[in-house]
TORPA-4810 file (N, C-alpha, C, O; in nm, 3 decimals):
<nodes>
NODE_1_1.141_-2.300_0.800_1.112_-2.188_0.890_1.236_-2.151_0.971_1.311_-2.239_1.014_M
NODE_2_1.257_-2.022_0.992_1.368_-1.978_1.074_1.329_-1.981_1.220_1.210_-1.975_1.253_T
NODE_3_1.428_-1.991_1.308_1.402_-1.989_1.451_1.364_-1.849_1.495_1.371_-1.754_1.416_A
NODE_4_1.322_-1.836_1.623_1.272_-1.708_1.671_1.369_-1.594_1.658_1.332_-1.485_1.614_G
NODE_5_1.495_-1.617_1.696_1.596_-1.510_1.689_1.617_-1.467_1.544_1.623_-1.347_1.514_V
NODE_6_1.629_-1.563_1.456_1.652_-1.531_1.315_1.531_-1.462_1.253_1.545_-1.366_1.178_L
NODE_7_1.412_-1.511_1.286_1.290_-1.451_1.233_1.275_-1.306_1.278_1.240_-1.219_1.198_S
NODE_8_1.303_-1.280_1.405_1.294_-1.142_1.456_1.395_-1.052_1.386_1.365_-0.937_1.354_A
NODE_9_1.514_-1.104_1.363_1.618_-1.026_1.295_1.574_-0.993_1.152_1.589_-0.879_1.107_F
NODE_10_1.522_-1.092_1.080_1.478_-1.070_0.943_1.360_-0.972_0.937_1.350_-0.893_0.844_L
NODE_11_1.272_-0.978_1.037_1.161_-0.883_1.042_1.212_-0.740_1.059_1.156_-0.647_1.000_D
NODE_12_1.316_-0.722_1.137_1.373_-0.588_1.157_1.439_-0.539_1.028_1.429_-0.421_0.995_R
NODE_13_1.506_-0.629_0.957_1.566_-0.591_0.828_1.456_-0.552_0.729_1.469_-0.452_0.658_V
NODE_14_1.349_-0.630_0.727_1.237_-0.599_0.638_1.181_-0.460_0.667_1.159_-0.380_0.575_R
NODE_15_1.159_-0.432_0.795_1.104_-0.301_0.832_1.196_-0.187_0.789_1.150_-0.084_0.741_A
NODE_16_1.326_-0.205_0.807_1.422_-0.102_0.768_1.421_-0.080_0.617_1.428_0.034_0.570_E
NODE_17_1.414_-0.188_0.541_1.414_-0.176_0.395_1.284_-0.112_0.345_1.287_-0.025_0.258_L
NODE_18_1.172_-0.154_0.400_1.045_-0.098_0.357_1.034_0.049_0.393_0.970_0.126_0.322_E
NODE_19_1.096_0.089_0.504_1.096_0.230_0.540_1.173_0.314_0.439_1.151_0.435_0.428_A
NODE_20_1.263_0.250_0.365_1.338_0.318_0.259_1.274_0.301_0.122_1.330_0.342_0.021_R
NODE_21_1.156_0.240_0.119_1.086_0.222_-0.007_1.142_0.111_-0.094_1.124_0.113_-0.216_G
NODE_22_1.209_0.014_-0.033_1.267_-0.096_-0.109_1.183_-0.222_-0.092_1.123_-0.244_0.014_R
NODE_23_1.179_-0.305_-0.195_1.112_-0.434_-0.188_1.214_-0.537_-0.142_1.308_-0.567_-0.216_A
NODE_24_1.200_-0.593_-0.021_1.310_-0.667_0.040_1.311_-0.818_0.017_1.399_-0.886_0.070_P
NODE_25_1.218_-0.872_-0.061_1.201_-1.016_-0.063_1.327_-1.091_-0.104_1.365_-1.189_-0.041_E
NODE_26_1.393_-1.046_-0.210_1.510_-1.119_-0.259_1.623_-1.114_-0.157_1.686_-1.216_-0.129_R
NODE_27_1.649_-0.997_-0.101_1.756_-0.985_-0.002_1.725_-1.069_0.122_1.814_-1.134_0.176_L
NODE_28_1.600_-1.067_0.167_1.563_-1.144_0.286_1.583_-1.294_0.263_1.626_-1.366_0.354_L
NODE_29_1.551_-1.340_0.143_1.571_-1.482_0.113_1.720_-1.517_0.119_1.758_-1.623_0.170_A
NODE_30_1.803_-1.427_0.065_1.947_-1.451_0.069_2.001_-1.448_0.212_2.084_-1.530_0.249_E
NODE_31_1.953_-1.353_0.292_1.997_-1.344_0.431_1.953_-1.467_0.510_2.028_-1.519_0.592_L
NODE_32_1.833_-1.513_0.484_1.784_-1.632_0.556_1.869_-1.754_0.523_1.906_-1.830_0.613_E
NODE_33_1.901_-1.772_0.396_1.987_-1.884_0.357_2.124_-1.874_0.425_2.178_-1.973_0.475_D
NODE_34_2.178_-1.752_0.426_2.309_-1.733_0.487_2.304_-1.763_0.637_2.393_-1.829_0.690_H
NODE_35_2.200_-1.714_0.703_2.189_-1.736_0.847_2.173_-1.884_0.881_2.237_-1.934_0.973_L
NODE_36_2.089_-1.953_0.806_2.069_-2.096_0.832_2.197_-2.175_0.809_2.230_-2.268_0.883_L
NODE_37_2.269_-2.136_0.704_2.396_-2.205_0.676_2.497_-2.177_0.787_2.569_-2.267_0.829_E
NODE_38_2.502_-2.052_0.835_2.595_-2.016_0.942_2.559_-2.090_1.072_2.648_-2.139_1.142_R
NODE_39_2.431_-2.096_1.104_2.387_-2.169_1.223_2.424_-2.316_1.212_2.469_-2.376_1.310_V
NODE_40_2.406_-2.373_1.095_2.440_-2.514_1.076_2.588_-2.539_1.100_2.625_-2.639_1.162_S
NODE_41_2.674_-2.449_1.050_2.818_-2.466_1.070_2.855_-2.452_1.218_2.938_-2.527_1.269_R
NODE_42_2.792_-2.356_1.286_2.821_-2.337_1.428_2.773_-2.456_1.512_2.840_-2.498_1.606_L
NODE_43_2.656_-2.509_1.476_2.607_-2.627_1.547_2.702_-2.745_1.529_2.724_-2.824_1.620_R
NODE_44_2.759_-2.756_1.408_2.853_-2.866_1.382_2.980_-2.851_1.465_3.049_-2.950_1.492_A
NODE_45_3.010_-2.728_1.505_3.128_-2.703_1.589_3.095_-2.717_1.738_3.182_-2.695_1.823_R
NODE_46_2.971_-2.753_1.770_2.936_-2.779_1.909_2.858_-2.670_1.978_2.830_-2.680_2.097_G
NODE_47_2.822_-2.563_1.904_2.745_-2.455_1.966_2.601_-2.502_1.993_2.544_-2.577_1.913_F
NODE_48_2.542_-2.458_2.104_2.401_-2.482_2.127_2.319_-2.399_2.027_2.367_-2.300_1.974_E
NODE_49_2.195_-2.442_2.004_2.112_-2.378_1.901_2.094_-2.229_1.926_2.111_-2.148_1.835_A
NODE_50_2.059_-2.192_2.049_2.033_-2.051_2.079_2.158_-1.966_2.060_2.152_-1.855_2.008_S
NODE_51_2.272_-2.019_2.104_2.396_-1.943_2.089_2.435_-1.933_1.943_2.483_-1.828_1.898_R
NODE_52_2.416_-2.040_1.868_2.449_-2.038_1.726_2.366_-1.933_1.651_2.418_-1.865_1.563_A
NODE_53_2.238_-1.921_1.687_2.153_-1.821_1.622_2.199_-1.680_1.656_2.206_-1.594_1.568_E
NODE_54_2.230_-1.657_1.783_2.276_-1.524_1.823_2.407_-1.487_1.754_2.425_-1.374_1.710_R
NODE_55_2.499_-1.583_1.745_2.627_-1.557_1.679_2.607_-1.528_1.531_2.673_-1.440_1.475_E
NODE_56_2.517_-1.602_1.466_2.493_-1.581_1.323_2.438_-1.441_1.298_2.476_-1.375_1.202_A
NODE_57_2.347_-1.396_1.385_2.288_-1.262_1.371_2.393_-1.154_1.396_2.399_-1.055_1.323_V
NODE_58_2.475_-1.174_1.497_2.580_-1.076_1.528_2.680_-1.065_1.414_2.731_-0.956_1.386_L
NODE_59_2.708_-1.176_1.347_2.804_-1.174_1.236_2.757_-1.083_1.123_2.839_-1.021_1.055_D
NODE_60_2.625_-1.075_1.102_2.573_-0.994_0.991_2.571_-0.845_1.023_2.579_-0.762_0.933_L
NODE_61_2.561_-0.811_1.149_2.558_-0.670_1.187_2.417_-0.619_1.209_2.321_-0.693_1.187_G
NODE_62_2.402_-0.494_1.252_2.271_-0.437_1.283_2.182_-0.428_1.159_2.232_-0.400_1.050_P
NODE_63_2.051_-0.452_1.173_1.959_-0.440_1.058_1.965_-0.303_0.992_1.953_-0.293_0.869_P
NODE_64_1.983_-0.197_1.072_1.989_-0.062_1.015_2.106_-0.048_0.919_2.094_0.014_0.813_E
NODE_65_2.220_-0.106_0.955_2.338_-0.098_0.870_2.320_-0.179_0.743_2.358_-0.135_0.635_L
NODE_66_2.261_-0.298_0.755_2.236_-0.382_0.638_2.146_-0.309_0.540_2.173_-0.307_0.420_I
NODE_67_2.038_-0.250_0.591_1.943_-0.180_0.504_2.008_-0.059_0.439_1.985_-0.032_0.321_A
NODE_68_2.088_0.016_0.516_2.152_0.134_0.460_2.250_0.098_0.349_2.253_0.162_0.244_R
NODE_69_2.330_-0.005_0.373_2.425_-0.048_0.271_2.354_-0.098_0.146_2.396_-0.069_0.034_R
NODE_70_2.249_-0.173_0.166_2.172_-0.223_0.051_2.114_-0.107_-0.029_2.119_-0.106_-0.152_Y
NODE_71_2.060_-0.008_0.042_1.999_0.106_-0.025_2.103_0.188_-0.101_2.073_0.244_-0.206_D
NODE_72_2.225_0.194_-0.046_2.331_0.273_-0.110_2.395_0.199_-0.227_2.435_0.261_-0.326_E
NODE_73_2.406_0.067_-0.216_2.487_-0.008_-0.312_2.405_-0.073_-0.423_2.458_-0.097_-0.532_E
NODE_74_2.278_-0.102_-0.398_2.197_-0.171_-0.499_2.110_-0.069_-0.571_2.027_-0.004_-0.507_V
NODE_75_2.127_-0.053_-0.702_2.047_0.046_-0.775_1.899_0.013_-0.767_1.860_-0.104_-0.767_P
NODE_76_1.819_0.116_-0.760_1.675_0.096_-0.764_1.632_0.062_-0.906_1.681_0.120_-1.003_R
NODE_77_1.541_-0.033_-0.915_1.492_-0.073_-1.047_1.412_0.041_-1.109_1.329_0.103_-1.042_A
NODE_78_1.438_0.069_-1.237_1.361_0.170_-1.309_1.226_0.110_-1.346_1.221_0.008_-1.415_L
NODE_79_1.121_0.171_-1.304_0.989_0.116_-1.331_0.889_0.230_-1.346_0.921_0.347_-1.323_S
NODE_80_0.767_0.192_-1.384_0.662_0.292_-1.398_0.624_0.354_-1.265_0.554_0.455_-1.261_L
NODE_81_0.672_0.295_-1.154_0.641_0.348_-1.023_0.685_0.493_-1.011_0.620_0.573_-0.943_E
NODE_82_0.797_0.527_-1.076_0.848_0.664_-1.070_0.743_0.763_-1.120_0.729_0.873_-1.066_V
NODE_83_0.669_0.723_-1.223_0.571_0.813_-1.283_0.432_0.796_-1.222_0.355_0.892_-1.215_F
NODE_84_0.400_0.673_-1.178_0.264_0.645_-1.134_0.237_0.691_-0.992_0.123_0.719_-0.957_M
NODE_85_0.341_0.698_-0.909_0.319_0.743_-0.772_0.261_0.885_-0.766_0.163_0.906_-0.696_S
NODE_86_0.319_0.983_-0.839_0.260_1.117_-0.837_0.117_1.119_-0.891_0.034_1.196_-0.843_P
NODE_87_0.087_1.034_-0.990_-0.048_1.030_-1.045_-0.146_0.977_-0.941_-0.255_1.031_-0.924_I
NODE_88_-0.104_0.870_-0.871_-0.191_0.814_-0.767_-0.215_0.916_-0.656_-0.326_0.927_-0.604_A
NODE_89_-0.111_0.991_-0.621_-0.125_1.094_-0.518_-0.222_1.204_-0.565_-0.306_1.250_-0.488_M
NODE_90_-0.208_1.244_-0.690_-0.295_1.349_-0.744_-0.441_1.301_-0.747_-0.532_1.377_-0.713_A
NODE_91_-0.462_1.176_-0.788_-0.597_1.121_-0.790_-0.655_1.111_-0.649_-0.773_1.136_-0.627_L
NODE_92_-0.570_1.073_-0.554_-0.616_1.065_-0.414_-0.663_1.202_-0.366_-0.765_1.213_-0.298_A
NODE_93_-0.587_1.307_-0.401_-0.626_1.442_-0.362_-0.756_1.483_-0.431_-0.844_1.542_-0.368_A
NODE_94_-0.768_1.452_-0.561_-0.888_1.489_-0.637_-1.012_1.419_-0.583_-1.114_1.483_-0.560_L
NODE_95_-1.002_1.288_-0.563_-1.119_1.214_-0.518_-1.156_1.250_-0.374_-1.274_1.253_-0.339_T
NODE_96_-1.056_1.275_-0.291_-1.086_1.315_-0.153_-1.158_1.449_-0.149_-1.253_1.467_-0.074_S
NODE_97_-1.111_1.544_-0.231_-1.177_1.674_-0.237_-1.319_1.659_-0.291_-1.412_1.719_-0.238_L
NODE_98_-1.334_1.578_-0.396_-1.468_1.555_-0.451_-1.561_1.491_-0.350_-1.678_1.528_-0.339_G
NODE_99_-1.508_1.392_-0.274_-1.590_1.326_-0.174_-1.630_1.422_-0.062_-1.743_1.417_-0.012_A
NODE_100_-1.538_1.510_-0.024_-1.569_1.609_0.079_-1.681_1.702_0.032_-1.771_1.736_0.109_L
NODE_101_-1.674_1.745_-0.094_-1.778_1.833_-0.148_-1.913_1.762_-0.153_-2.017_1.822_-0.125_L
NODE_102_-1.911_1.633_-0.190_-2.036_1.555_-0.193_-2.096_1.546_-0.054_-2.217_1.563_-0.037_V
NODE_103_-2.013_1.520_0.047_-2.062_1.510_0.184_-2.122_1.642_0.232_-2.230_1.644_0.291_A
NODE_104_-2.051_1.753_0.206_-2.101_1.885_0.248_-2.231_1.918_0.177_-2.325_1.969_0.237_V
NODE_105_-2.236_1.887_0.047_-2.357_1.913_-0.031_-2.474_1.831_0.022_-2.586_1.882_0.033_H
NODE_106_-2.449_1.705_0.055_-2.556_1.616_0.102_-2.607_1.658_0.240_-2.726_1.647_0.268_S
NODE_107_-2.516_1.705_0.325_-2.553_1.738_0.463_-2.619_1.876_0.475_-2.714_1.893_0.551_L
NODE_108_-2.566_1.974_0.400_-2.605_2.113_0.428_-2.675_2.184_0.312_-2.760_2.270_0.336_F
NODE_109_-2.642_2.149_0.188_-2.694_2.227_0.076_-2.818_2.166_0.012_-2.912_2.237_-0.024_L
NODE_110_-2.818_2.034_-0.002_-2.930_1.969_-0.070_-2.955_1.832_-0.008_-2.930_1.730_-0.073_D
NODE_111_-3.004_1.827_0.115_-3.026_1.699_0.184_-3.150_1.626_0.132_-3.251_1.617_0.201_P
NODE_112_-3.141_1.573_0.010_-3.255_1.506_-0.051_-3.240_1.354_-0.036_-3.131_1.303_-0.011_E
NODE_113_-3.353_1.284_-0.051_-3.348_1.139_-0.052_-3.368_1.074_0.083_-3.365_0.951_0.092_G
NODE_114_-3.388_1.151_0.188_-3.413_1.093_0.319_-3.286_1.065_0.396_-3.177_1.068_0.339_G
NODE_115_-3.299_1.037_0.524_-3.181_1.016_0.611_-3.095_0.898_0.568_-2.972_0.907_0.575_P
NODE_116_-3.156_0.789_0.524_-3.078_0.671_0.486_-2.990_0.699_0.366_-2.871_0.666_0.367_L
NODE_117_-3.046_0.759_0.262_-2.968_0.790_0.142_-2.858_0.892_0.175_-2.748_0.883_0.122_W
NODE_118_-2.889_0.988_0.262_-2.788_1.085_0.302_-2.674_1.014_0.376_-2.557_1.045_0.354_M
NODE_119_-2.709_0.921_0.465_-2.607_0.848_0.540_-2.519_0.766_0.447_-2.398_0.756_0.468_A
NODE_120_-2.580_0.707_0.345_-2.503_0.629_0.248_-2.403_0.717_0.175_-2.286_0.681_0.161_V
NODE_121_-2.447_0.833_0.128_-2.359_0.923_0.054_-2.246_0.976_0.142_-2.132_0.984_0.098_K
NODE_122_-2.279_1.013_0.264_-2.177_1.064_0.355_-2.078_0.954_0.392_-1.957_0.977_0.395_V
NODE_123_-2.130_0.835_0.420_-2.042_0.723_0.452_-1.949_0.688_0.338_-1.831_0.661_0.358_G
NODE_124_-2.003_0.689_0.216_-1.922_0.663_0.097_-1.814_0.770_0.082_-1.700_0.739_0.049_Q
NODE_125_-1.850_0.893_0.108_-1.754_1.003_0.095_-1.641_0.987_0.197_-1.524_1.006_0.163_S
NODE_126_-1.676_0.953_0.320_-1.574_0.935_0.424_-1.482_0.818_0.390_-1.362_0.824_0.417_L
NODE_127_-1.538_0.712_0.332_-1.455_0.598_0.292_-1.356_0.636_0.183_-1.241_0.592_0.184_A
NODE_128_-1.400_0.718_0.088_-1.311_0.765_-0.018_-1.198_0.848_0.041_-1.082_0.832_0.003_V
NODE_129_-1.231_0.936_0.134_-1.128_1.019_0.198_-1.031_0.932_0.276_-0.910_0.956_0.273_I
NODE_130_-1.082_0.832_0.346_-0.995_0.742_0.422_-0.901_0.665_0.330_-0.783_0.648_0.361_A
NODE_131_-0.953_0.618_0.216_-0.868_0.546_0.120_-0.760_0.638_0.066_-0.645_0.596_0.049_A
NODE_132_-0.795_0.762_0.037_-0.695_0.857_-0.010_-0.588_0.884_0.094_-0.470_0.896_0.061_G
NODE_133_-0.630_0.894_0.221_-0.533_0.917_0.329_-0.437_0.799_0.343_-0.319_0.819_0.371_A
NODE_134_-0.487_0.677_0.325_-0.400_0.559_0.331_-0.294_0.564_0.222_-0.178_0.533_0.246_L
NODE_135_-0.335_0.602_0.102_-0.241_0.607_-0.011_-0.134_0.713_0.014_-0.016_0.689_-0.007_I
NODE_136_-0.177_0.831_0.060_-0.080_0.937_0.089_0.016_0.892_0.199_0.137_0.915_0.189_V
NODE_137_-0.037_0.829_0.303_0.049_0.783_0.412_0.151_0.681_0.363_0.267_0.683_0.404_R
NODE_138_0.106_0.592_0.274_0.198_0.490_0.222_0.310_0.553_0.140_0.424_0.507_0.145_H
NODE_139_0.278_0.659_0.066_0.380_0.724_-0.017_0.475_0.808_0.068_0.595_0.812_0.041_R
NODE_140_0.421_0.874_0.169_0.504_0.960_0.251_0.589_0.879_0.349_0.706_0.912_0.372_V
NODE_141_0.531_0.773_0.405_0.602_0.690_0.504_0.587_0.543_0.466_0.505_0.473_0.525_A
NODE_142_0.665_0.495_0.367_0.652_0.356_0.322_0.675_0.259_0.438_0.758_0.282_0.525_P
NODE_143_0.599_0.149_0.435_0.617_0.044_0.534_0.530_0.060_0.657_0.525_-0.032_0.739_G
NODE_144_0.460_0.173_0.673_0.378_0.193_0.792_0.232_0.158_0.768_0.152_0.159_0.862_R
NODE_145_0.195_0.128_0.645_0.060_0.085_0.614_0.068_-0.053_0.552_0.145_-0.074_0.458_T
NODE_146_-0.009_-0.149_0.602_0.002_-0.285_0.553_-0.047_-0.296_0.409_-0.141_-0.227_0.368_T
NODE_147_0.017_-0.385_0.334_-0.022_-0.406_0.195_-0.165_-0.457_0.186_-0.237_-0.422_0.093_A
NODE_148_-0.206_-0.541_0.281_-0.341_-0.597_0.279_-0.446_-0.486_0.291_-0.548_-0.488_0.223_A
NODE_149_-0.420_-0.390_0.379_-0.514_-0.279_0.398_-0.519_-0.191_0.273_-0.626_-0.148_0.231_L
NODE_150_-0.403_-0.164_0.216_-0.399_-0.085_0.093_-0.472_-0.155_-0.021_-0.546_-0.093_-0.097_L
NODE_151_-0.449_-0.286_-0.032_-0.513_-0.362_-0.140_-0.664_-0.363_-0.122_-0.739_-0.348_-0.220_L
NODE_152_-0.710_-0.380_0.002_-0.854_-0.377_0.027_-0.913_-0.243_-0.014_-1.019_-0.237_-0.077_A
NODE_153_-0.843_-0.135_0.022_-0.890_-0.002_-0.018_-0.890_0.017_-0.168_-0.981_0.078_-0.224_G
NODE_154_-0.786_-0.035_-0.235_-0.776_-0.021_-0.380_-0.887_-0.097_-0.451_-0.947_-0.046_-0.546_A
NODE_155_-0.915_-0.219_-0.406_-1.023_-0.298_-0.466_-1.157_-0.228_-0.445_-1.240_-0.222_-0.535_V
NODE_156_-1.177_-0.177_-0.323_-1.302_-0.105_-0.296_-1.317_0.016_-0.386_-1.426_0.043_-0.435_W
NODE_157_-1.208_0.090_-0.409_-1.214_0.207_-0.496_-1.255_0.168_-0.638_-1.334_0.237_-0.701_L
NODE_158_-1.200_0.058_-0.687_-1.234_0.014_-0.823_-1.380_-0.028_-0.833_-1.449_0.008_-0.928_Q
NODE_159_-1.426_-0.105_-0.735_-1.566_-0.149_-0.736_-1.660_-0.030_-0.721_-1.759_-0.018_-0.793_V
NODE_160_-1.627_0.057_-0.626_-1.711_0.174_-0.601_-1.713_0.267_-0.722_-1.819_0.317_-0.762_S
NODE_161_-1.595_0.289_-0.781_-1.588_0.375_-0.898_-1.664_0.318_-1.016_-1.736_0.390_-1.085_G
NODE_162_-1.648_0.188_-1.040_-1.719_0.125_-1.151_-1.870_0.128_-1.131_-1.944_0.158_-1.224_G
NODE_163_-1.914_0.097_-1.009_-2.058_0.099_-0.980_-2.114_0.241_-0.991_-2.223_0.262_-1.043_A
NODE_164_-2.037_0.338_-0.941_-2.082_0.477_-0.950_-2.091_0.526_-1.093_-2.183_0.601_-1.127_G
NODE_165_-1.996_0.485_-1.176_-1.999_0.524_-1.317_-2.123_0.468_-1.386_-2.193_0.539_-1.458_F
NODE_166_-2.150_0.338_-1.360_-2.268_0.276_-1.421_-2.397_0.341_-1.371_-2.490_0.362_-1.449_A
NODE_167_-2.403_0.373_-1.242_-2.522_0.436_-1.185_-2.544_0.576_-1.242_-2.657_0.615_-1.269_W
NODE_168_-2.436_0.651_-1.262_-2.448_0.785_-1.319_-2.502_0.779_-1.461_-2.585_0.860_-1.500_T
NODE_169_-2.454_0.682_-1.538_-2.505_0.665_-1.675_-2.652_0.623_-1.673_-2.731_0.670_-1.755_L
NODE_170_-2.687_0.536_-1.580_-2.828_0.492_-1.570_-2.920_0.610_-1.537_-3.026_0.625_-1.597_H
NODE_171_-2.878_0.692_-1.441_-2.959_0.809_-1.406_-2.972_0.905_-1.524_-3.078_0.964_-1.546_L
NODE_172_-2.864_0.920_-1.600_-2.870_1.008_-1.716_-2.970_0.956_-1.819_-3.040_1.034_-1.884_A
NODE_173_-2.974_0.825_-1.834_-3.069_0.766_-1.929_-3.213_0.784_-1.882_-3.303_0.807_-1.963_E
NODE_174_-3.236_0.774_-1.752_-3.371_0.785_-1.697_-3.419_0.930_-1.693_-3.532_0.960_-1.730_V
NODE_175_-3.330_1.019_-1.648_-3.371_1.159_-1.628_-3.338_1.250_-1.746_-3.394_1.358_-1.757_T
NODE_176_-3.248_1.207_-1.833_-3.205_1.292_-1.943_-3.105_1.398_-1.902_-3.075_1.488_-1.980_G
NODE_177_-3.054_1.388_-1.779_-2.958_1.486_-1.726_-2.829_1.414_-1.691_-2.822_1.341_-1.591_D
NODE_178_-2.726_1.434_-1.773_-2.597_1.368_-1.750_-2.510_1.456_-1.661_-2.477_1.569_-1.697_L
NODE_179_-2.473_1.403_-1.545_-2.386_1.477_-1.453_-2.241_1.440_-1.483_-2.189_1.338_-1.437_E
NODE_180_-2.176_1.526_-1.561_-2.039_1.498_-1.606_-1.943_1.488_-1.488_-1.850_1.408_-1.490_A
NODE_181_-1.965_1.570_-1.385_-1.875_1.566_-1.270_-1.878_1.428_-1.203_-1.777_1.381_-1.152_W
NODE_182_-1.996_1.365_-1.203_-2.009_1.232_-1.144_-1.929_1.129_-1.222_-1.866_1.041_-1.163_G
NODE_183_-1.932_1.141_-1.356_-1.852_1.050_-1.439_-1.703_1.069_-1.412_-1.628_0.973_-1.401_L
NODE_184_-1.661_1.195_-1.403_-1.518_1.224_-1.379_-1.475_1.168_-1.244_-1.369_1.106_-1.233_V
NODE_185_-1.556_1.191_-1.142_-1.519_1.147_-1.007_-1.514_0.995_-0.997_-1.421_0.940_-0.938_L
NODE_186_-1.612_0.928_-1.054_-1.614_0.782_-1.045_-1.502_0.719_-1.128_-1.444_0.618_-1.088_T
NODE_187_-1.472_0.778_-1.244_-1.358_0.729_-1.322_-1.227_0.749_-1.247_-1.139_0.664_-1.250_L
NODE_188_-1.215_0.864_-1.178_-1.094_0.889_-1.100_-1.081_0.789_-0.986_-0.970_0.745_-0.954_A
NODE_189_-1.193_0.752_-0.923_-1.189_0.651_-0.817_-1.138_0.518_-0.870_-1.050_0.456_-0.810_L
NODE_190_-1.193_0.474_-0.983_-1.152_0.346_-1.041_-1.005_0.350_-1.083_-0.932_0.254_-1.062_A
NODE_191_-0.962_0.461_-1.143_-0.822_0.473_-1.186_-0.729_0.475_-1.066_-0.622_0.414_-1.069_A
NODE_192_-0.769_0.545_-0.960_-0.689_0.549_-0.838_-0.670_0.409_-0.781_-0.559_0.371_-0.743_Q
NODE_193_-0.779_0.333_-0.774_-0.769_0.196_-0.723_-0.683_0.107_-0.811_-0.605_0.026_-0.760_G
NODE_194_-0.696_0.123_-0.943_-0.616_0.041_-1.035_-0.467_0.073_-1.023_-0.384_-0.017_-1.026_A
NODE_195_-0.434_0.200_-1.009_-0.293_0.239_-0.994_-0.233_0.184_-0.866_-0.119_0.136_-0.865_L
NODE_196_-0.308_0.190_-0.757_-0.256_0.138_-0.631_-0.239_-0.013_-0.637_-0.140_-0.066_-0.587_V
NODE_197_-0.335_-0.082_-0.697_-0.323_-0.228_-0.713_-0.199_-0.262_-0.794_-0.122_-0.351_-0.756_T
NODE_198_-0.179_-0.193_-0.906_-0.060_-0.217_-0.987_0.068_-0.185_-0.913_0.167_-0.256_-0.927_G
NODE_199_0.066_-0.079_-0.834_0.183_-0.040_-0.757_0.218_-0.148_-0.654_0.335_-0.183_-0.639_S
NODE_200_0.117_-0.199_-0.585_0.142_-0.305_-0.486_0.198_-0.430_-0.552_0.286_-0.496_-0.496_L
NODE_201_0.148_-0.462_-0.668_0.197_-0.581_-0.738_0.343_-0.563_-0.778_0.423_-0.655_-0.764_W
NODE_202_0.379_-0.444_-0.828_0.518_-0.421_-0.866_0.610_-0.421_-0.746_0.722_-0.473_-0.753_R
NODE_203_0.564_-0.363_-0.634_0.647_-0.360_-0.514_0.676_-0.500_-0.463_0.781_-0.525_-0.404_E
NODE_204_0.582_-0.591_-0.486_0.599_-0.728_-0.438_0.689_-0.810_-0.528_0.756_-0.903_-0.482_R
NODE_205_0.691_-0.777_-0.659_0.761_-0.863_-0.753_0.895_-0.807_-0.801_0.979_-0.882_-0.850_T
NODE_206_0.916_-0.676_-0.789_1.041_-0.622_-0.840_1.157_-0.661_-0.748_1.137_-0.678_-0.628_R
NODE_207_1.278_-0.677_-0.804_1.390_-0.721_-0.723_1.443_-0.616_-0.628_1.504_-0.652_-0.527_P
NODE_208_1.424_-0.492_-0.653_1.477_-0.386_-0.565_1.395_-0.261_-0.581_1.423_-0.160_-0.516_A
</nodes>
């Protein structure tokens, strides 16, 4: 574990890199090793621990400069992320619009099924819109939405989409009326969640 000064410095570097859409794990590990080695050498020369940590951090320079140089000098890894980000954004827009239409339809045009069923549909619609907003925010301003929150939303989208797809097919079998729009919307939900999950996994494992 790094000491408080070093940990705070590394957290600032992480934030700067993530704001630029970079996966910082490899660089942070290298910086941590360098800082600990520098502190060890300074301590051997008689520096107190707190002073050694401050000197080691000062030697590396401001986190903003480190992140900028890294972003300029280290090529970005070519990955499917280049192509999948626009698809995830498009699906987020599609599902959010579909969820909004479902909510409006349930509230004003065809309020069937009683208050509880209406509340469930409206709540589900709002959750879909919220998940879409999280994805858009993550793409527009990387690093400002936690990975855990995004992952939770992505998993929920996959479960919700899969359950909705199965329910739509079940209703079609019972009533003889297949609602194609329901199949499209639920498939889009599941695909949106799968793309975000895959994106998060690549962001965590890719070197840059």
